[in-house]
C-alpha angles and dihedrals in degrees: 000000000000146000109295115184129188140189113202137183126212141163088235115115101207119217089233139019097244139035098017095136091127089062090056099046138036126232128248123234089278093055093252118138108262105215090184091065115055113191091211133039114261128184124201114235099173139012127191129185114206104346097146097170091058089046090052090051090052092049091053089053092047090054090047090055094051103268109162105178109127093222117044090218118124092354113138125223131191115228119211130194089260092051090051091051089054092046093050091051091049092050093049092047091046087238102140108131115255104251132182138179139160096269098024107095117198134297119235110248092222122097104266116230087195090058091051092046088054091054089053093048092045091052090050091050090052092048088052089057100259129129114240118206141174126230135170143178134196 
C-alpha cells in the first residue's frame, strides 16, 4: 500500500469543484460507486507515488473549496488555472506543506521538474477546454 496520486483530464464539467465522484463513475446494482466503469472518458496527465507534500497542498485546496470529507482519500478536486498558478509558485518557492501519513512516504526536498511539467500540461488541457482534477488513494 502507499499513496497513489493522479491528475486527470476530462470533458466533463462537474457541477461542483469538489466531491463529484458520482459524476465520473456509475453505480452498481447495490448503489455503490463502480470505479471500474467511468461514465465519462478520463485521461491521466500525471501520476505520483508517495509525494505527501503535494498531497497536503491538494488537501489544503480541497478544504478551501469546501471539501468536507474527513479523510482526503479518493476525494476529487478540480484544478483551475488560478490553482495551478499558486501551485507553481509554491513548488518554485519550496513552499509545499510538510505532510506525513502511515502510507505516504516522503517527498523530495528538491524542486520537482515533473511537478512543474504537470502544471504546464494541466494548463494546456484547460486551454483545450477540458476539466483537470486531482484524485488519490492510499
